[in-house]
N, CA, C and O atoms as a GROMACS GRO file, in nm:
protein
  212
    1UNK      N    1  17.546  10.168   4.102
    1UNK     CA    2  17.519  10.179   4.246
    1UNK      C    3  17.381  10.254   4.276
    1UNK      O    4  17.307  10.214   4.365
    2UNK      N    5  17.354  10.355   4.202
    2UNK     CA    6  17.239  10.435   4.214
    2UNK      C    7  17.106  10.358   4.201
    2UNK      O    8  17.009  10.369   4.277
    3UNK      N    9  17.117  10.272   4.085
    3UNK     CA   10  17.004  10.183   4.067
    3UNK      C   11  16.978  10.085   4.185
    3UNK      O   12  16.864  10.064   4.225
    4UNK      N   13  17.082  10.029   4.237
    4UNK     CA   14  17.068   9.938   4.340
    4UNK      C   15  17.011  10.004   4.467
    4UNK      O   16  16.924   9.953   4.538
    5UNK      N   17  17.072  10.127   4.489
    5UNK     CA   18  17.029  10.197   4.609
    5UNK      C   19  16.894  10.262   4.611
    5UNK      O   20  16.851  10.311   4.716
    6UNK      N   21  16.825  10.264   4.495
    6UNK     CA   22  16.696  10.307   4.491
    6UNK      C   23  16.585  10.189   4.501
    6UNK      O   24  16.465  10.212   4.501
    7UNK      N   25  16.636  10.069   4.508
    7UNK     CA   26  16.546   9.952   4.527
    7UNK      C   27  16.590   9.863   4.633
    7UNK      O   28  16.699   9.806   4.630
    8UNK      N   29  16.503   9.852   4.729
    8UNK     CA   30  16.536   9.763   4.842
    8UNK      C   31  16.565   9.633   4.813
    8UNK      O   32  16.649   9.572   4.879
    9UNK      N   33  16.496   9.575   4.705
    9UNK     CA   34  16.519   9.445   4.655
    9UNK      C   35  16.668   9.424   4.603
    9UNK      O   36  16.748   9.338   4.644
   10UNK      N   37  16.690   9.522   4.503
   10UNK     CA   38  16.831   9.502   4.452
   10UNK      C   39  16.947   9.526   4.544
   10UNK      O   40  17.054   9.466   4.534
   11UNK      N   41  16.919   9.626   4.642
   11UNK     CA   42  17.026   9.649   4.746
   11UNK      C   43  17.049   9.532   4.828
   11UNK      O   44  17.163   9.495   4.856
   12UNK      N   45  16.936   9.467   4.873
   12UNK     CA   46  16.940   9.347   4.952
   12UNK      C   47  17.008   9.232   4.886
   12UNK      O   48  17.091   9.166   4.948
   13UNK      N   49  16.980   9.208   4.774
   13UNK     CA   50  17.044   9.107   4.683
   13UNK      C   51  17.193   9.131   4.678
   13UNK      O   52  17.278   9.047   4.708
   14UNK      N   53  17.217   9.257   4.635
   14UNK     CA   54  17.363   9.274   4.610
   14UNK      C   55  17.440   9.276   4.735
   14UNK      O   56  17.553   9.227   4.730
   15UNK      N   57  17.399   9.324   4.843
   15UNK     CA   58  17.476   9.311   4.973
   15UNK      C   59  17.491   9.164   5.010
   15UNK      O   60  17.597   9.126   5.060
   16UNK      N   61  17.391   9.082   4.988
   16UNK     CA   62  17.412   8.938   5.017
   16UNK      C   63  17.516   8.875   4.938
   16UNK      O   64  17.604   8.806   4.988
   17UNK      N   65  17.503   8.903   4.805
   17UNK     CA   66  17.604   8.849   4.712
   17UNK      C   67  17.751   8.894   4.749
   17UNK      O   68  17.844   8.813   4.745
   18UNK      N   69  17.770   9.027   4.787
   18UNK     CA   70  17.889   9.071   4.819
   18UNK      C   71  17.956   8.997   4.943
   18UNK      O   72  18.073   8.960   4.945
   19UNK      N   73  17.862   8.982   5.048
   19UNK     CA   74  17.909   8.910   5.160
   19UNK      C   75  17.938   8.756   5.128
   19UNK      O   76  18.021   8.693   5.193
   20UNK      N   77  17.868   8.704   5.032
   20UNK     CA   78  17.901   8.557   5.003
   20UNK      C   79  18.028   8.558   4.919
   20UNK      O   80  18.104   8.462   4.925
   21UNK      N   81  18.052   8.653   4.849
   21UNK     CA   82  18.178   8.664   4.768
   21UNK      C   83  18.296   8.670   4.864
   21UNK      O   84  18.395   8.599   4.845
   22UNK      N   85  18.288   8.747   4.958
   22UNK     CA   86  18.393   8.765   5.065
   22UNK      C   87  18.412   8.631   5.136
   22UNK      O   88  18.526   8.594   5.162
   23UNK      N   89  18.306   8.557   5.168
   23UNK     CA   90  18.314   8.421   5.232
   23UNK      C   91  18.399   8.326   5.129
   23UNK      O   92  18.492   8.255   5.164
   24UNK      N   93  18.356   8.337   5.010
   24UNK     CA   94  18.420   8.247   4.916
   24UNK      C   95  18.569   8.274   4.903
   24UNK      O   96  18.649   8.182   4.889
   25UNK      N   97  18.606   8.408   4.909
   25UNK     CA   98  18.747   8.444   4.894
   25UNK      C   99  18.816   8.387   5.023
   25UNK      O  100  18.918   8.320   5.006
   26UNK      N  101  18.771   8.406   5.140
   26UNK     CA  102  18.819   8.369   5.269
   26UNK      C  103  18.851   8.208   5.264
   26UNK      O  104  18.957   8.163   5.307
   27UNK      N  105  18.755   8.131   5.211
   27UNK     CA  106  18.765   7.994   5.200
   27UNK      C  107  18.842   7.950   5.086
   27UNK      O  108  18.874   7.831   5.082
   28UNK      N  109  18.880   8.033   4.986
   28UNK     CA  110  18.955   8.008   4.870
   28UNK      C  111  18.870   7.915   4.780
   28UNK      O  112  18.926   7.823   4.720
   29UNK      N  113  18.744   7.936   4.770
   29UNK     CA  114  18.644   7.865   4.689
   29UNK      C  115  18.629   7.934   4.554
   29UNK      O  116  18.527   7.996   4.524
   30UNK      N  117  18.730   7.923   4.478
   30UNK     CA  118  18.740   8.009   4.357
   30UNK      C  119  18.636   7.978   4.249
   30UNK      O  120  18.583   8.066   4.181
   31UNK      N  121  18.611   7.845   4.237
   31UNK     CA  122  18.501   7.817   4.140
   31UNK      C  123  18.359   7.873   4.176
   31UNK      O  124  18.282   7.914   4.088
   32UNK      N  125  18.329   7.872   4.300
   32UNK     CA  126  18.209   7.936   4.354
   32UNK      C  127  18.213   8.087   4.348
   32UNK      O  128  18.114   8.156   4.322
   33UNK      N  129  18.328   8.132   4.372
   33UNK     CA  130  18.343   8.292   4.362
   33UNK      C  131  18.331   8.328   4.224
   33UNK      O  132  18.265   8.426   4.192
   34UNK      N  133  18.390   8.256   4.137
   34UNK     CA  134  18.387   8.289   3.984
   34UNK      C  135  18.238   8.279   3.943
   34UNK      O  136  18.193   8.373   3.877
   35UNK      N  137  18.163   8.185   3.971
   35UNK     CA  138  18.028   8.162   3.928
   35UNK      C  139  17.935   8.269   3.991
   35UNK      O  140  17.850   8.322   3.920
   36UNK      N  141  17.948   8.301   4.118
   36UNK     CA  142  17.874   8.401   4.169
   36UNK      C  143  17.907   8.544   4.112
   36UNK      O  144  17.816   8.622   4.085
   37UNK      N  145  18.032   8.575   4.094
   37UNK     CA  146  18.068   8.702   4.039
   37UNK      C  147  18.015   8.725   3.895
   37UNK      O  148  17.967   8.833   3.862
   38UNK      N  149  18.026   8.621   3.813
   38UNK     CA  150  17.968   8.633   3.679
   38UNK      C  151  17.824   8.654   3.694
   38UNK      O  152  17.774   8.745   3.628
   39UNK      N  153  17.748   8.583   3.771
   39UNK     CA  154  17.606   8.597   3.799
   39UNK      C  155  17.564   8.736   3.836
   39UNK      O  156  17.474   8.798   3.779
   40UNK      N  157  17.647   8.785   3.948
   40UNK     CA  158  17.623   8.916   4.001
   40UNK      C  159  17.647   9.030   3.889
   40UNK      O  160  17.572   9.126   3.880
   41UNK      N  161  17.746   9.013   3.814
   41UNK     CA  162  17.763   9.114   3.701
   41UNK      C  163  17.657   9.115   3.599
   41UNK      O  164  17.613   9.219   3.549
   42UNK      N  165  17.617   8.994   3.568
   42UNK     CA  166  17.502   8.990   3.472
   42UNK      C  167  17.368   9.054   3.534
   42UNK      O  168  17.295   9.124   3.464
   43UNK      N  169  17.344   9.028   3.654
   43UNK     CA  170  17.222   9.084   3.714
   43UNK      C  171  17.243   9.230   3.712
   43UNK      O  172  17.147   9.300   3.681
   44UNK      N  173  17.354   9.285   3.741
   44UNK     CA  174  17.378   9.429   3.755
   44UNK      C  175  17.351   9.483   3.623
   44UNK      O  176  17.272   9.577   3.611
   45UNK      N  177  17.412   9.428   3.517
   45UNK     CA  178  17.393   9.476   3.383
   45UNK      C  179  17.247   9.483   3.348
   45UNK      O  180  17.193   9.584   3.302
   46UNK      N  181  17.190   9.375   3.372
   46UNK     CA  182  17.044   9.364   3.332
   46UNK      C  183  16.956   9.466   3.413
   46UNK      O  184  16.859   9.517   3.358
   47UNK      N  185  16.985   9.493   3.527
   47UNK     CA  186  16.916   9.599   3.617
   47UNK      C  187  16.943   9.740   3.555
   47UNK      O  188  16.851   9.821   3.547
   48UNK      N  189  17.067   9.768   3.511
   48UNK     CA  190  17.101   9.888   3.455
   48UNK      C  191  17.024   9.915   3.320
   48UNK      O  192  16.966  10.020   3.295
   49UNK      N  193  17.031   9.809   3.238
   49UNK     CA  194  16.966   9.821   3.119
   49UNK      C  195  16.818   9.835   3.125
   49UNK      O  196  16.755   9.896   3.038
   50UNK      N  197  16.760   9.774   3.233
   50UNK     CA  198  16.614   9.794   3.255
   50UNK      C  199  16.573   9.936   3.291
   50UNK      O  200  16.459   9.976   3.267
   51UNK      N  201  16.662  10.006   3.346
   51UNK     CA  202  16.640  10.139   3.404
   51UNK      C  203  16.672  10.246   3.289
   51UNK      O  204  16.633  10.362   3.304
   52UNK      N  205  16.732  10.213   3.189
   52UNK     CA  206  16.768  10.305   3.080
   52UNK      C  207  16.648  10.340   2.997
   52UNK      O  208  16.566  10.253   2.965
   53UNK      N  209  16.637  10.469   2.960
   53UNK     CA  210  16.524  10.511   2.881
   53UNK      C  211  16.516  10.454   2.742
   53UNK      O  212  16.424  10.484   2.667
   0.00000   0.00000   0.00000
């Protein structure tokens, strides 16, 4: 969370993805939800690894 909150880009992308995930849940679009969630987690991991010394 700290990495995303220090970057306007990461924060914006993360918020959009979270909102989209909620929409997919409401519509029960599980395949789209699964795909977006996997992509979101991978981007988060990449961002964390990028910031490590």
